[in-house]
C-alpha positions as CSV (number, residue, x, y, z in Angstrom):
1,M,7.8,18.7,17.6
2,R,6.7,15.2,18.4
3,V,4.8,12.9,16.0
4,L,3.1,9.5,16.7
5,L,3.9,7.0,14.0
6,L,1.5,4.0,13.9
7,S,2.6,0.9,12.0
8,T,2.0,-2.9,11.7
9,T,5.7,-3.5,11.8
10,T,8.9,-2.1,13.0
11,G,10.7,-2.6,9.7
12,Y,12.4,-0.8,6.8
13,Q,9.8,1.9,6.1
14,L,10.0,3.1,9.7
15,R,13.8,3.4,9.3
16,S,13.1,6.0,6.6
17,F,10.9,7.9,9.0
18,G,13.5,7.8,11.6
19,E,16.1,9.2,9.3
20,A,13.8,12.0,8.2
21,A,12.9,12.8,11.9
22,R,16.6,13.1,12.8
23,K,17.1,15.5,9.9
24,L,14.2,17.6,10.8
25,G,14.8,17.6,14.6
26,V,11.4,15.9,15.1
27,E,10.9,13.3,17.9
28,L,9.1,10.1,16.9
29,M,6.9,8.0,19.1
30,F,6.4,4.6,17.5
31,A,3.3,2.4,18.2
32,T,3.1,-1.0,16.6
33,D,1.4,-4.4,17.0
34,C,4.8,-6.2,16.8
35,C,5.3,-9.2,19.0
36,H,4.9,-8.2,22.6
37,T,7.4,-10.9,23.8
38,L,10.3,-9.2,22.0
39,D,12.2,-6.7,24.0
40,D,12.3,-3.6,21.8
41,P,13.9,-5.4,18.8
42,W,14.6,-2.2,16.9
43,Q,15.5,-0.1,19.9
44,D,12.9,2.5,19.1
45,G,10.9,2.3,22.3
46,A,7.7,1.3,20.4
47,V,4.5,1.4,22.3
48,P,2.8,-2.0,21.9
49,V,-0.8,-1.7,20.6
50,R,-3.5,-3.9,19.1
51,F,-5.3,-2.7,16.0
52,D,-8.3,-4.9,16.9
53,D,-8.6,-3.2,20.3
54,D,-8.8,0.6,19.9
55,E,-9.7,1.4,23.5
56,S,-6.7,-0.4,25.1
57,S,-4.4,1.0,22.4
58,I,-5.6,4.5,23.0
59,R,-4.9,4.1,26.7
60,A,-1.4,2.9,26.0
61,I,-0.7,5.8,23.7
62,R,-2.1,8.3,26.1
63,A,0.1,6.9,28.9
64,A,3.2,7.0,26.7
65,A,2.5,10.6,25.7
66,A,1.8,11.8,29.2
67,D,5.2,13.4,29.6
68,R,4.6,15.9,26.8
69,P,2.0,16.3,24.1
70,L,2.0,15.0,20.5
71,D,1.9,17.4,17.6
72,G,0.9,15.1,14.8
73,V,-0.1,11.5,13.9
74,V,0.9,9.4,10.8
75,A,-0.3,5.9,9.9
76,V,1.9,3.6,7.9
77,G,-0.1,0.7,6.4
78,D,-3.8,0.1,6.2
79,R,-4.5,-1.5,9.6
80,P,-3.4,1.5,11.7
81,V,-5.5,4.1,9.9
82,V,-8.5,3.8,12.1
83,L,-6.6,4.0,15.3
84,A,-4.6,6.9,14.0
85,A,-7.9,8.7,13.2
86,R,-9.2,8.0,16.7
87,V,-6.0,9.2,18.4
88,A,-6.0,12.4,16.3
89,E,-9.6,13.0,17.2
90,M,-8.9,12.4,20.9
91,L,-6.0,14.8,20.9
92,G,-7.7,17.5,18.8
93,L,-5.1,17.1,16.0
94,P,-5.7,17.3,12.3
95,G,-6.6,13.9,10.9
96,N,-9.4,11.8,9.3
97,P,-12.8,11.0,10.7
98,P,-12.6,7.4,12.1
99,D,-15.5,6.3,9.9
100,A,-13.8,7.7,6.8
101,A,-10.5,5.9,7.7
102,A,-12.4,2.7,8.2
103,A,-14.1,3.0,4.8
104,S,-10.7,3.6,3.1
105,A,-9.4,0.3,4.3
106,N,-12.6,-1.7,3.4
107,K,-13.2,-2.3,-0.3
108,R,-16.9,-2.9,0.1
109,L,-17.5,0.3,2.0
110,A,-15.3,2.3,-0.4
111,R,-17.3,1.0,-3.4
112,E,-20.5,2.0,-1.8
113,R,-19.3,5.5,-1.0
114,F,-17.9,5.9,-4.5
115,A,-21.1,4.9,-6.1
116,S,-23.2,7.2,-3.8
117,A,-21.0,10.1,-4.8
118,G,-21.5,9.4,-8.5
119,L,-18.1,8.1,-9.3
120,M,-17.6,5.5,-12.0
121,T,-17.9,2.2,-10.2
122,P,-18.0,-1.4,-11.4
123,W,-21.0,-3.6,-10.5
124,H,-20.2,-5.3,-7.2
125,F,-21.6,-7.3,-4.4
126,A,-20.2,-8.9,-1.2
127,V,-21.0,-12.3,0.2
128,P,-20.0,-14.2,3.3
129,V,-16.8,-16.1,3.1
130,D,-18.7,-19.4,3.7
131,A,-21.2,-18.7,0.8
132,D,-21.8,-21.4,-1.9
133,P,-19.3,-20.3,-4.6
134,R,-21.6,-21.8,-7.4
135,Q,-24.4,-19.6,-6.3
136,V,-22.0,-16.6,-6.2
137,A,-20.9,-17.5,-9.7
138,N,-24.5,-17.5,-11.0
139,R,-24.9,-13.9,-9.8
140,A,-21.8,-12.6,-11.5
141,A,-21.2,-11.3,-15.1
142,Y,-17.9,-11.9,-16.8
143,P,-15.0,-11.2,-16.7
144,A,-15.2,-10.7,-12.9
145,I,-12.9,-10.0,-10.0
146,V,-12.8,-11.9,-6.7
147,K,-11.0,-10.2,-3.9
148,P,-10.7,-10.0,-0.1
149,I,-12.3,-6.8,1.4
150,G,-9.6,-6.0,3.9
151,L,-6.2,-7.0,2.2
152,S,-3.9,-4.8,0.1
153,G,-1.1,-5.1,-2.3
154,S,-3.2,-7.2,-4.8
155,R,-3.2,-10.1,-2.3
156,G,-6.0,-12.4,-3.0
157,V,-7.2,-10.5,-6.1
158,I,-8.1,-13.0,-8.9
159,R,-9.8,-12.5,-12.3
160,A,-12.4,-15.0,-13.4
161,D,-13.6,-15.3,-17.0
162,S,-16.2,-18.0,-16.4
163,S,-18.3,-19.4,-13.7
164,E,-15.9,-22.3,-13.3
165,E,-13.0,-20.0,-12.8
166,L,-14.9,-17.9,-10.3
167,V,-15.7,-21.0,-8.2
168,R,-12.0,-21.8,-8.1
169,A,-11.0,-18.2,-7.4
170,F,-13.6,-17.9,-4.6
171,E,-12.3,-21.1,-3.0
172,R,-8.8,-19.9,-3.2
173,V,-9.6,-16.5,-1.6
174,R,-11.6,-18.3,1.1
175,A,-8.6,-20.5,1.9
176,L,-6.4,-17.4,2.1
177,L,-8.7,-15.7,4.5
178,A,-8.7,-18.9,6.7
179,R,-5.0,-18.7,7.3
180,P,-4.0,-18.2,10.9
181,D,-2.1,-14.9,10.3
182,I,-5.2,-13.4,8.7
183,R,-7.6,-14.8,11.2
184,A,-5.5,-13.3,13.9
185,R,-6.3,-9.8,12.6
186,R,-9.9,-10.3,13.9
187,L,-11.2,-7.9,11.2
188,E,-14.9,-8.0,10.4
189,A,-13.9,-7.3,6.8
190,D,-12.2,-10.7,6.5
191,R,-15.6,-12.4,7.0
192,D,-16.8,-11.4,3.5
193,I,-15.5,-11.6,-0.1
194,L,-16.1,-8.9,-2.8
195,V,-17.1,-9.8,-6.3
196,E,-17.0,-7.1,-8.9
197,G,-16.7,-6.4,-12.6
198,Y,-13.3,-6.3,-14.3
199,I,-12.3,-2.9,-15.6
200,E,-10.3,-2.7,-18.8
201,G,-7.6,-0.1,-19.1
202,R,-4.2,1.0,-17.9
203,E,-3.5,1.3,-14.2
204,Y,-2.0,4.3,-12.4
205,A,-1.1,5.1,-8.8
206,V,-1.3,8.6,-7.3
207,E,0.6,9.8,-4.2
208,G,-0.8,12.9,-2.5
209,L,-1.7,14.9,0.6
210,L,-5.0,16.1,2.0
211,T,-4.8,19.3,4.0
212,A,-8.1,20.3,5.6
213,G,-10.0,18.5,2.8
214,E,-8.0,20.0,0.0
215,F,-6.1,17.4,-2.1
216,R,-2.7,17.9,-3.7
217,A,-1.1,15.3,-5.9
218,L,2.6,14.8,-5.2
219,A,3.2,12.3,-8.1
220,I,1.4,10.1,-10.6
221,F,3.0,6.7,-11.2
222,D,2.7,4.8,-14.5
223,K,2.4,1.1,-14.2
224,P,3.9,0.1,-17.6
225,D,3.2,-3.7,-17.2
226,P,-0.3,-4.7,-18.2
227,L,-2.3,-5.8,-15.2
228,D,-4.9,-8.0,-17.0
229,G,-4.9,-11.0,-14.6
230,P,-5.6,-13.6,-13.6
231,F,-3.4,-12.2,-10.8
232,F,-2.4,-8.5,-10.4
233,E,1.3,-8.4,-9.4
234,E,2.5,-4.8,-9.5
235,T,6.2,-4.7,-10.6
236,V,7.3,-1.3,-11.9
237,Y,6.3,2.2,-10.9
238,V,7.6,5.1,-13.1
239,T,7.2,8.8,-12.6
240,P,6.6,11.4,-14.0
241,S,3.7,9.9,-15.9
242,A,3.4,9.7,-19.7
243,L,-0.2,10.7,-19.4
244,S,-1.4,13.8,-21.4
245,R,-2.1,16.9,-19.4
246,A,-5.8,16.3,-19.8
247,D,-5.7,12.7,-18.7
248,A,-3.5,13.5,-15.7
249,H,-5.9,16.3,-14.7
250,A,-8.8,13.8,-15.0
251,V,-7.0,11.2,-12.9
252,I,-6.1,13.7,-10.1
253,G,-9.7,15.1,-10.2
254,E,-11.3,11.7,-9.7
255,V,-8.9,10.8,-6.9
256,A,-9.8,14.0,-5.1
257,K,-13.5,13.2,-5.6
258,A,-13.0,9.7,-4.3
259,A,-11.2,11.0,-1.2
260,R,-14.1,13.4,-0.5
261,A,-16.6,10.5,-1.1
262,L,-14.8,8.5,1.6
263,G,-14.9,11.5,4.0
264,L,-11.1,11.8,4.3
265,R,-9.8,15.1,5.4
266,H,-6.1,15.3,6.4
267,G,-2.9,13.3,5.8
268,P,-1.2,11.1,3.1
269,I,-3.1,9.5,0.3
270,H,-2.1,6.5,-1.9
271,A,-4.7,5.9,-4.6
272,E,-5.0,3.3,-7.4
273,C,-7.1,3.9,-10.6
274,R,-7.7,2.7,-14.1
275,L,-8.1,5.0,-17.1
276,T,-10.6,3.6,-19.6
277,S,-12.1,4.9,-22.8
278,G,-15.1,6.0,-20.8
279,G,-13.2,7.7,-18.0
280,V,-11.4,7.1,-14.7
281,F,-12.3,4.3,-12.3
282,V,-10.8,4.9,-8.9
283,L,-10.0,1.4,-7.4
284,E,-9.0,2.5,-4.0
285,V,-7.9,5.5,-1.9
286,A,-5.8,4.5,1.1
287,A,-5.3,6.9,4.0
288,R,-1.6,6.2,4.2
289,P,1.6,6.6,2.1
290,V,2.8,4.1,-0.5
291,G,4.0,0.9,1.1
292,G,7.2,-1.0,1.5
293,L,10.3,0.8,0.3
294,C,8.6,2.4,-2.7
295,S,8.7,5.8,-1.0
296,Y,12.4,5.9,-1.7
297,V,11.6,6.5,-5.3
298,L,10.0,9.9,-4.5
299,R,12.4,12.8,-3.9
300,F,11.5,16.5,-3.7
301,G,13.4,19.7,-4.1
302,V,15.7,20.9,-7.0
303,S,18.4,18.3,-6.2
304,G,16.1,15.6,-4.7
305,E,17.3,16.3,-1.2
306,I,13.9,16.0,0.5
307,S,12.3,12.5,1.1
308,L,8.7,11.7,1.1
309,E,8.9,10.9,4.8
310,E,10.3,14.4,5.5
311,V,7.3,15.9,3.6
312,L,4.9,13.8,5.6
313,L,6.4,14.6,9.0
314,R,6.5,18.3,8.2
315,H,2.8,18.1,7.1
316,A,1.9,16.2,10.3
317,C,3.6,19.0,12.3
318,G,1.5,21.7,10.6
319,D,4.1,23.0,8.3
320,A,3.1,24.3,4.9
321,V,4.4,22.0,2.2
322,S,2.4,23.3,-0.7
323,G,5.5,24.7,-2.3
324,V,7.4,21.3,-2.3
325,E,7.8,19.9,-5.8
326,R,9.1,16.6,-7.0
327,E,12.7,16.6,-8.3
328,P,13.3,17.2,-12.0
329,D,14.7,13.7,-12.8
330,A,12.5,10.8,-13.7
331,A,12.5,7.8,-11.3
332,A,11.4,4.2,-11.3
333,V,11.1,1.4,-8.7
334,M,10.7,-2.3,-9.4
335,M,9.1,-4.4,-6.7
336,V,11.0,-7.6,-7.3
337,P,8.4,-10.3,-7.9
338,I,8.5,-13.8,-6.3
339,P,8.9,-16.2,-9.2
340,K,7.8,-19.4,-7.4
341,R,6.9,-21.0,-4.2
342,G,9.7,-22.3,-2.1
343,I,12.4,-21.7,0.5
344,F,14.6,-18.7,-0.3
345,K,18.3,-19.5,0.1
346,Q,20.2,-16.6,-1.5
347,V,20.4,-14.1,-4.4
348,H,23.3,-13.7,-6.8
349,G,24.2,-10.7,-9.0
350,V,23.3,-7.8,-6.6
351,Q,26.5,-6.0,-7.3
352,E,26.1,-6.5,-11.1
353,A,22.6,-5.1,-10.8
354,R,23.8,-2.1,-8.9
355,A,26.3,-1.4,-11.7
356,V,23.6,-0.8,-14.3
357,K,23.6,2.8,-15.5
358,Y,21.0,4.9,-13.6
359,V,20.4,2.3,-10.9
360,E,20.7,3.9,-7.5
361,D,20.2,0.9,-5.3
362,V,19.1,-2.7,-5.0
363,R,17.7,-3.6,-1.7
364,M,16.8,-7.2,-1.0
365,T,14.3,-7.5,1.9
366,V,13.8,-11.3,1.8
367,K,15.4,-13.3,4.5
368,A,17.3,-16.6,4.2
369,D,15.2,-19.7,4.7
370,Q,12.0,-17.6,4.4
371,L,9.0,-19.4,2.8
372,L,8.1,-17.6,-0.4
373,E,4.7,-17.6,-2.2
374,P,3.8,-15.8,-5.4
375,L,0.5,-14.0,-5.8
376,P,-2.3,-14.2,-5.1
377,E,-1.2,-15.6,-1.7
378,A,2.0,-13.5,-1.5
379,A,2.2,-10.7,1.1
380,G,5.4,-9.1,-0.1
381,Y,8.3,-9.0,-2.6
382,L,11.9,-10.2,-2.7
383,G,13.1,-6.6,-2.6
384,F,13.3,-3.3,-4.5
385,I,15.3,-1.8,-7.4
386,F,15.6,2.0,-7.7
387,A,16.7,4.1,-10.6
388,R,16.9,7.8,-11.5
389,A,17.4,9.1,-15.0
390,P,16.8,12.1,-17.2
391,R,13.8,10.4,-18.9
392,P,11.2,8.0,-17.5
393,G,12.0,5.4,-20.2
394,D,15.6,5.3,-19.1
395,A,14.7,4.8,-15.5
396,E,12.3,2.0,-16.4
397,A,14.8,0.3,-18.7
398,A,17.4,0.5,-15.9
399,V,15.4,-1.4,-13.3
400,R,14.4,-4.0,-15.8
401,E,18.0,-4.6,-16.8
402,A,19.1,-4.7,-13.2
403,H,16.4,-7.3,-12.4
404,G,17.7,-9.4,-15.3
405,R,21.1,-9.6,-13.6
406,L,19.7,-11.1,-10.4
407,R,19.6,-14.9,-9.9
408,F,17.6,-16.4,-7.1
409,A,18.2,-19.7,-5.3
410,I,14.9,-21.0,-4.1
411,D,14.5,-24.6,-2.8
412,P,11.3,-26.5,-3.1
413,A,9.1,-26.2,0.0
414,I,8.6,-29.6,1.8
415,A,5.0,-30.4,2.3
416,L,4.3,-31.9,5.8
417,T,1.7,-34.7,5.9
418,R,0.2,-36.6,8.8
419,A,1.0,-40.3,9.1
């Protein structure tokens, strides 16, 4: 079997897919928008594509797959989901309708479809990025949330409790969207900013699969740290969830409804939602798996011998995976937060952190001399800490203790000024 894997990078998450493919005997064909001037930096024969140019990308993929057909398509990350949908449609493979994939990666479109389907949705409106922030502030109720429409990972998401705070938040998001790396994406969604009502309540993540329109949850993650703002840095995911059976059923049911509202049909799902006293608010449903190295925390089978990537590749190849269940042990992952802006030099205490009971691994993904920025501008984390334990509380405590043993050397960033 041969599966096309579309990604915005050629990094760590793709290494996990490569390992899974070798285990299953599946051939992977990579397609990424990595730098065209590098000569196959990961030695994976990746097809260079541009996610702002579907037509040329489809031609490149068609040419690369001319020797023998593809059996499935998987998108890793938000930007590739539309191209993945178009490729699947072109090849007659199971996938999502392109317009549904586009809506899943656009917070304004998603809000509109959720509201039309009768899902609980906060008040919201979108305005051009060059709008007068004071006029925007006069339209809002408080507390409010200001966020980019096309970014993920809580990047640019800011809570405002007054009109003055909203003006500052709007200007900060506008400055973020004006950055060269974001402007280079050439996304229409980056021309607008979304303003919506703040939703009280605990936040949860759901990982699942759609098969011909039928949704199946693979795991519910608790987010034990309160995400009240002003920024919304996710740190710890824990599974299985401490939700009651009734609340878990409600969360899964609303995520399934939200996926249908978007029009999604087939493939991995990563959803975020908030449980309030009035019910479940679905924040987003992304047509892709959980990002970064977080997938490492999910293992399936009696002894945890099956990775999430194996499940996704089998599903893409048409195998039945309905009988695959998550392992019996609890698991937790900490996305190591960036404490301050500066130039990363080194980390101390990794071996001490790995020695914590129940900790399975500590993987630092930050590079020496890399410029670090905390949220809301941040586009990543310092690394990941993983733990497995008999109980969720033990796994959570383990990643927190391990994090406490890490010490980061971060030099101040030097500001350049013109003479």
